[in-house]
C-alpha positions as CSV (number, residue, x, y, z in Angstrom):
1,M,17.9,15.9,-17.1
2,G,14.6,14.6,-18.4
3,H,13.9,12.0,-15.8
4,R,12.8,13.9,-12.7
5,V,9.3,13.6,-11.4
6,S,7.1,16.6,-11.0
7,E,8.1,19.2,-8.4
8,H,4.6,18.7,-7.0
9,A,4.6,14.8,-6.8
10,A,3.2,13.6,-3.5
11,I,3.2,10.3,-1.7
12,H,0.2,9.2,0.4
13,W,-0.1,6.5,3.1
14,L,-2.0,5.5,6.2
15,E,-0.3,5.6,9.6
16,A,-2.0,4.9,13.0
17,G,-5.4,5.2,11.2
18,A,-4.6,8.7,9.8
19,A,-4.1,9.7,6.2
20,C,-0.6,11.1,5.7
21,C,1.0,13.0,2.8
22,A,4.5,14.1,2.0
23,R,6.4,15.4,-1.0
24,W,7.9,12.6,-3.1
25,R,11.6,13.1,-4.1
26,S,13.2,11.0,-6.8
27,E,16.2,12.3,-8.7
28,S,16.1,9.1,-10.8
29,G,12.5,9.8,-11.9
30,L,10.8,6.9,-10.1
31,P,7.1,7.5,-9.5
32,P,5.9,7.5,-5.9
33,P,4.9,3.9,-4.9
34,K,1.2,3.3,-4.7
35,K,1.3,0.8,-1.8
36,I,3.1,1.7,1.4
37,I,3.2,0.1,4.8
38,I,5.0,1.3,8.0
39,A,8.1,-0.8,8.8
40,D,10.7,-0.9,11.6
41,D,13.4,-3.1,13.1
42,T,11.0,-6.0,13.7
43,M,10.6,-6.7,10.0
44,S,12.7,-9.6,8.7
45,A,14.7,-9.4,5.5
46,D,12.7,-12.2,3.9
47,V,9.4,-10.5,4.5
48,A,10.8,-7.1,3.3
49,Y,12.2,-8.7,0.1
50,R,8.9,-10.4,-0.7
51,L,7.0,-7.1,-0.1
52,A,9.5,-5.2,-2.2
53,C,9.2,-7.6,-5.1
54,E,5.4,-7.3,-4.9
55,G,5.7,-3.5,-5.2
56,T,5.0,-2.6,-1.6
57,A,7.2,0.2,-0.2
58,L,8.4,0.2,3.4
59,L,8.3,3.6,5.1
60,W,10.9,3.2,7.8
61,R,10.3,4.2,11.4
62,G,13.0,2.2,13.0
63,D,16.8,2.6,13.5
64,F,18.5,4.2,10.5
65,Q,21.6,1.9,10.6
66,N,19.2,-1.2,10.7
67,A,17.6,0.2,7.6
68,K,21.0,0.2,5.8
69,Q,21.6,-3.4,6.9
70,L,18.1,-4.3,5.6
71,L,18.9,-2.7,2.2
72,Q,22.1,-4.7,2.0
73,A,20.1,-7.9,2.8
74,L,17.7,-7.1,0.0
75,A,20.6,-6.5,-2.4
76,R,22.1,-9.9,-1.6
77,R,18.7,-11.6,-2.3
78,A,18.3,-9.7,-5.5
79,D,21.8,-10.6,-6.7
80,K,21.1,-14.3,-6.1
81,K,18.3,-14.3,-8.6
82,P,19.3,-16.3,-11.7
83,R,20.1,-14.0,-14.6
84,K,19.3,-14.7,-18.2
85,I,22.3,-14.8,-20.5
86,S,22.4,-14.6,-24.3
87,A,25.2,-15.5,-26.7
88,I,24.2,-12.4,-28.7
89,P,26.1,-9.4,-27.2
90,S,23.3,-6.8,-27.8
91,E,20.7,-9.1,-26.3
92,N,22.9,-9.9,-23.3
93,F,23.3,-6.1,-22.7
94,N,19.6,-5.6,-22.8
95,L,19.0,-8.5,-20.4
96,H,21.6,-7.0,-18.1
97,R,19.9,-3.6,-18.2
98,Q,16.5,-5.1,-17.5
99,A,17.9,-7.0,-14.5
100,Q,19.6,-3.9,-13.2
101,S,16.3,-1.9,-13.6
102,Q,14.4,-4.6,-11.7
103,R,17.0,-4.6,-9.0
104,T,16.8,-0.8,-8.7
105,R,13.0,-0.9,-8.3
106,I,13.3,-3.5,-5.5
107,L,16.0,-1.7,-3.6
108,A,14.1,1.6,-3.9
109,M,11.3,0.2,-1.8
110,I,12.8,1.2,1.6
111,L,11.7,4.8,2.2
112,I,13.1,7.4,4.6
113,P,11.2,10.5,5.8
114,L,12.9,13.9,5.6
115,S,11.8,16.9,7.7
116,H,11.3,20.3,6.2
117,D,14.9,21.2,7.0
118,F,16.2,17.9,5.4
119,S,16.9,16.3,8.8
120,V,16.1,12.6,9.4
121,S,14.4,12.0,12.7
122,L,15.3,8.4,13.1
123,N,17.5,6.7,15.7
124,R,21.2,6.8,14.7
125,A,20.5,8.8,11.6
126,P,23.4,10.9,10.2
127,D,23.1,14.6,9.7
128,V,22.2,14.8,6.0
129,R,21.1,18.4,5.9
130,Q,24.1,19.8,4.0
131,A,24.2,16.8,1.6
132,C,20.5,17.3,0.7
133,L,20.9,21.1,0.5
134,E,23.6,20.6,-2.2
135,V,21.1,18.5,-4.2
136,Y,17.8,20.2,-3.6
137,G,18.9,23.8,-3.1
138,A,18.1,26.3,-0.4
139,E,14.9,27.5,-2.2
140,K,13.4,24.0,-1.9
141,S,13.9,23.7,1.9
142,G,11.6,25.2,4.5
143,V,7.9,24.9,5.0
144,D,5.7,25.4,2.0
145,K,2.5,26.8,3.6
146,S,0.5,26.2,0.4
147,S,1.2,22.5,0.6
148,T,-0.5,19.8,2.6
149,H,2.7,18.2,3.8
150,N,4.3,21.2,5.6
151,G,7.6,20.8,3.8
152,N,8.1,17.1,4.8
153,S,9.2,14.7,2.1
154,V,10.0,11.1,1.5
155,L,12.7,9.4,-0.6
156,A,14.3,6.0,-1.2
157,L,17.0,5.1,1.3
158,R,19.2,4.0,-1.6
159,E,18.9,7.5,-3.2
160,L,19.6,9.1,0.1
161,L,22.8,7.0,0.5
162,G,23.8,8.2,-3.1
163,I,23.3,11.8,-2.0
164,I,25.5,11.2,1.1
165,G,28.1,9.5,-1.1
166,A,28.1,12.4,-3.6
167,H,28.5,14.8,-0.7
168,E,31.7,13.0,0.4
169,W,33.1,13.0,-3.2
170,R,32.3,16.7,-3.4
171,K,34.3,17.3,-0.1
172,K,37.4,15.2,-0.9
173,G,37.4,15.4,-4.7
174,V,39.0,13.2,-7.3
175,V,42.8,13.4,-7.8
176,I,43.6,14.2,-11.4
177,T,47.4,13.7,-11.9
178,A,47.2,15.6,-15.2
179,L,46.4,18.7,-13.1
180,N,49.5,18.2,-10.9
181,V,50.5,21.6,-9.6
182,G,54.2,20.6,-9.3
183,R,56.6,19.7,-6.5
184,V,56.6,21.7,-3.3
185,D,60.1,22.3,-2.1
186,G,60.8,21.2,1.4
187,D,57.4,19.5,1.7
188,A,57.0,15.8,2.0
189,R,53.4,15.8,0.7
190,S,52.5,12.9,-1.5
191,L,51.9,13.3,-5.2
192,A,48.1,12.9,-4.6
193,E,48.2,15.8,-2.2
194,Q,50.1,17.9,-4.7
195,A,47.9,17.0,-7.6
196,G,44.9,19.0,-8.8
197,R,41.5,17.7,-7.8
198,I,38.1,17.8,-9.4
199,Y,35.1,18.0,-7.1
200,P,32.1,16.4,-8.7
201,H,28.6,17.5,-7.7
202,Y,25.6,15.1,-7.4
203,G,24.3,14.1,-10.8
204,V,27.5,15.2,-12.6
205,F,29.7,12.3,-13.8
206,S,32.9,11.9,-11.8
207,P,36.2,11.6,-13.8
208,V,37.2,8.5,-12.0
209,R,38.3,6.7,-15.2
210,G,41.6,8.5,-15.7
211,E,42.6,6.9,-19.1
212,Y,40.5,9.3,-21.2
213,V,41.9,12.3,-19.2
214,E,45.5,11.1,-19.8
215,L,44.8,10.8,-23.6
216,V,43.8,14.5,-23.7
217,N,46.9,15.3,-21.5
218,T,49.3,13.6,-23.9
219,A,47.9,14.1,-27.4
220,P,50.0,16.6,-29.4
221,L,48.4,20.1,-29.3
222,P,47.7,21.6,-32.7
223,T,47.4,25.1,-31.0
224,T,47.7,26.8,-27.7
225,Q,45.5,29.8,-28.8
226,L,41.9,28.6,-28.4
227,A,40.0,25.3,-27.8
228,F,36.4,24.4,-27.4
229,D,35.4,21.7,-24.9
230,I,32.0,20.3,-25.8
231,G,29.9,19.0,-22.9
232,T,32.4,19.9,-20.2
233,G,30.7,18.1,-17.2
234,T,32.9,18.7,-14.2
235,G,35.2,20.9,-16.3
236,V,38.1,18.4,-16.1
237,L,39.1,18.3,-19.8
238,A,38.9,22.1,-20.1
239,A,41.1,22.4,-17.0
240,V,43.6,19.9,-18.5
241,L,43.8,21.9,-21.7
242,A,44.3,25.1,-19.8
243,R,47.0,23.6,-17.7
244,R,48.7,22.4,-20.9
245,G,49.0,26.1,-21.9
246,V,45.9,26.6,-24.1
247,Q,45.4,30.4,-23.6
248,R,41.6,30.4,-23.9
249,V,39.1,27.5,-23.6
250,V,35.4,27.8,-24.3
251,A,33.6,25.0,-22.5
252,T,29.9,24.3,-23.3
253,E,27.4,22.5,-21.1
254,Q,23.6,22.4,-20.9
255,D,23.0,20.7,-17.5
256,P,22.6,23.4,-14.8
257,R,24.2,21.3,-12.1
258,A,27.3,20.6,-14.3
259,I,27.6,24.3,-15.2
260,I,27.8,25.2,-11.5
261,C,30.1,22.3,-10.8
262,A,32.5,23.2,-13.6
263,Q,32.6,26.8,-12.6
264,E,33.5,26.0,-9.0
265,N,36.2,23.5,-10.1
266,L,37.8,26.0,-12.5
267,T,37.7,28.8,-10.0
268,R,39.3,26.5,-7.3
269,L,42.0,25.6,-9.8
270,G,42.6,29.3,-10.7
271,L,41.5,28.8,-14.3
272,N,38.2,30.7,-14.3
273,T,39.7,33.6,-16.4
274,Q,41.3,31.2,-18.8
275,V,38.2,29.0,-19.3
276,Q,34.8,30.4,-20.2
277,I,31.7,28.3,-19.6
278,V,28.9,28.8,-22.1
279,P,25.4,27.3,-21.7
280,A,24.9,25.5,-25.0
281,N,23.8,22.3,-26.7
282,L,27.1,21.1,-28.3
283,F,29.0,24.0,-30.0
284,P,29.4,27.6,-29.0
285,A,29.4,30.3,-31.7
286,G,32.4,30.7,-33.9
287,R,35.3,28.4,-34.9
288,A,38.3,27.1,-33.1
289,P,41.5,25.3,-34.1
290,L,41.0,22.6,-31.5
291,I,37.6,21.2,-30.5
292,V,37.4,18.4,-27.9
293,C,34.5,16.2,-27.0
294,N,34.0,13.1,-24.8
295,P,30.4,12.1,-25.5
296,P,28.6,9.3,-23.7
297,W,30.0,6.0,-25.0
298,I,27.0,3.7,-25.0
299,P,23.9,4.2,-27.3
300,A,21.2,3.3,-24.9
301,R,18.6,5.1,-22.9
302,P,19.7,6.5,-19.5
303,S,17.6,5.6,-16.5
304,S,18.8,8.3,-14.1
305,P,20.5,11.7,-14.4
306,I,24.0,10.5,-13.7
307,E,23.7,8.0,-16.6
308,H,23.4,10.8,-19.1
309,A,27.2,10.9,-19.1
310,I,27.3,7.2,-20.0
311,F,24.3,6.5,-22.2
312,D,23.4,8.4,-25.4
313,P,20.2,7.2,-27.1
314,D,20.8,6.5,-30.8
315,S,24.3,8.1,-30.4
316,R,22.7,11.5,-30.6
317,M,25.5,13.5,-29.0
318,L,28.2,11.6,-30.9
319,R,26.5,12.1,-34.3
320,G,25.7,15.7,-33.4
321,F,29.3,16.4,-32.6
322,L,30.6,14.8,-35.8
323,H,27.9,16.4,-38.0
324,G,28.7,19.9,-36.7
325,L,32.5,19.7,-36.3
326,A,33.5,20.8,-39.8
327,A,31.5,24.0,-39.5
328,H,33.2,25.0,-36.3
329,L,36.8,23.9,-37.0
330,E,39.2,26.5,-38.4
331,P,41.2,25.4,-41.5
332,S,43.9,22.9,-40.5
333,G,42.2,22.5,-37.1
334,E,41.7,19.3,-35.2
335,G,38.6,17.8,-33.5
336,W,39.5,15.4,-30.7
337,L,36.8,12.7,-30.2
338,I,37.4,10.6,-27.0
339,L,35.4,7.4,-27.3
340,S,35.5,3.9,-26.0
341,D,34.7,1.0,-28.3
342,I,32.7,-0.8,-25.7
343,A,29.5,-0.2,-27.7
344,E,31.1,-2.2,-30.5
345,H,31.8,-5.2,-28.2
346,L,28.3,-5.0,-26.9
347,G,26.9,-5.1,-30.4
348,L,25.2,-1.7,-30.1
349,R,27.3,0.2,-32.7
350,S,29.7,-1.0,-35.3
351,R,33.1,0.4,-36.3
352,A,31.8,0.7,-39.8
353,E,29.0,2.9,-38.6
354,L,31.4,5.2,-36.8
355,L,33.7,5.5,-39.8
356,A,30.7,6.2,-42.1
357,W,29.5,9.0,-39.8
358,I,33.0,10.5,-39.8
359,E,33.3,10.4,-43.6
360,N,29.7,11.7,-44.2
361,A,30.5,14.6,-41.9
362,G,33.3,15.7,-44.3
363,L,36.0,14.7,-41.9
364,K,39.2,12.7,-42.1
365,I,41.1,10.7,-39.5
366,I,44.5,12.4,-38.9
367,A,45.6,9.9,-36.2
368,R,44.3,7.8,-33.3
369,M,45.7,7.2,-29.9
370,D,44.5,4.1,-28.0
371,T,44.7,3.0,-24.4
372,K,43.4,0.2,-22.3
373,P,41.1,1.0,-19.4
374,H,42.4,0.0,-15.9
375,H,39.3,0.2,-13.8
376,P,38.4,-2.8,-11.6
377,K,35.5,-4.1,-13.8
378,T,38.0,-5.0,-16.6
379,T,39.2,-8.0,-14.4
380,D,35.8,-8.9,-12.8
381,A,34.9,-12.2,-14.4
382,T,31.5,-12.2,-12.5
383,D,30.4,-9.0,-14.3
384,P,27.8,-10.0,-16.9
385,L,29.5,-7.6,-19.4
386,H,33.0,-8.9,-18.6
387,T,33.8,-10.1,-22.1
388,A,33.1,-6.6,-23.6
389,R,34.9,-4.8,-20.7
390,A,38.0,-7.0,-21.0
391,A,38.3,-6.2,-24.8
392,E,37.5,-2.4,-24.4
393,I,39.8,0.2,-25.9
394,T,39.5,3.9,-25.3
395,S,40.6,6.1,-28.2
396,L,41.3,9.7,-28.9
397,W,40.5,10.2,-32.6
398,R,42.3,13.2,-34.1
399,L,39.9,14.4,-36.9
400,G,40.3,17.1,-39.5
401,T,38.3,18.5,-42.4
402,R,38.6,16.9,-45.8
C-alpha cells in the first residue's frame, strides 16, 4: 500500500477544557490534522469551508446526516473554485491532480469519532460496525489497554462514507457478463441475476469498466492448459480465463487485501481449485503458454491505496511485466497486455516509448484488439480531462517472443 499512516498515529484536541486523544485512522495516508475544533449543527457551511481551507479540522458532535449535508456543501464550494487550464496535456493533467488533491484535503476536514467497537455515537448515525470491521480487521477492534485513547478513534467523514460505499459494493457485487453461468430453465431471472458477480473489497479496484474484461473474454486463446494472471486484484481476469476453459490459472498478487478478495471471489464462483493465487511481485516461478496482465494505465503517483490500480509511477509495473515476459513465456506462447492509451493522450507516455519497451524486451506484436470505453466520463464535457477520455482506446496487445 505504501500510503498508510503509522498504526500508532494519534490525534489530539481540547474539548470542554480537557485534553483529549484518539487513534487517527487514514487509509489514504493523510496525517492527523494539527488544529481541531468541536463543531455541530450550528456551524454554517461558509464558516466550515473557510476553516477547512485554513487547515482547521471540525470534530463533529452534531447530527450525522447534517454532517453529510455539510460535506456536500463544502464540495459544492470547492468545485466552484476556478481551475487553471493548460493547453499542454501533461501540464493540464498535473494541474487537475493538484486541484483534486487540494479538494481532497478540504473535504477531509470533517471528522467523525468511532468508539472502540467501531460504532458512531451521533444522532441518526448508521451502523457502520461491519463496514469498519471489513477494513480494519477484528484484531484492531476492542480496547487497547496500553493506549491513552481506550480504543476510540477518529477518521474523516469522507473516508467513512467510502468505507460504507465499499461495504455496499462488497454485499451486492459487480455483474460480470463474461462470467455468465448460463440460462436457468423455467426461471424468469434477468441476465444480471444469472451472471457471475465479483465482490470487490475496500482498497481493491472494482472491475466496473467492462471493456477490458470483454477483451480478455473474446481474444483467441493460444492454450487451455495453463495461464498466469499477473496482478489479479479481485481475481476477475483469472475467473474469466477459467470460465473460458483454461484448466489451470496461476494468479499473482502482492496486496494482502486483494489476495483475500480474489480468494473469496474464486471460491464463490467455484473456481478455487482451478485458480491458484500466489503472493508475488509480478511473475510466479516457471513458464506458461499464456500470461495476462492489466497494469495500471497512468504513469503517475497514486495518492491513496485504491489508486494503485490506476496510477503506476514511471510505468514501473508495465515495464516490469514487459521486461520479464520473455523469460516466463513458453515457446510460441502469448503475453496479453491490456492497456489504455489514455496516458498518450495526457502526454504522459508516448506510443513510441511503449513500442520501444516491447522491442527492447525481446518481444514482438502478434496482433492487437481495440475497443472504445463506454463509461460516463467519456461523454462528460465538463471533465477537465474530457479531451483525453473522449479519444481513449483500450487495447489487448498479443505479444510473443522474437
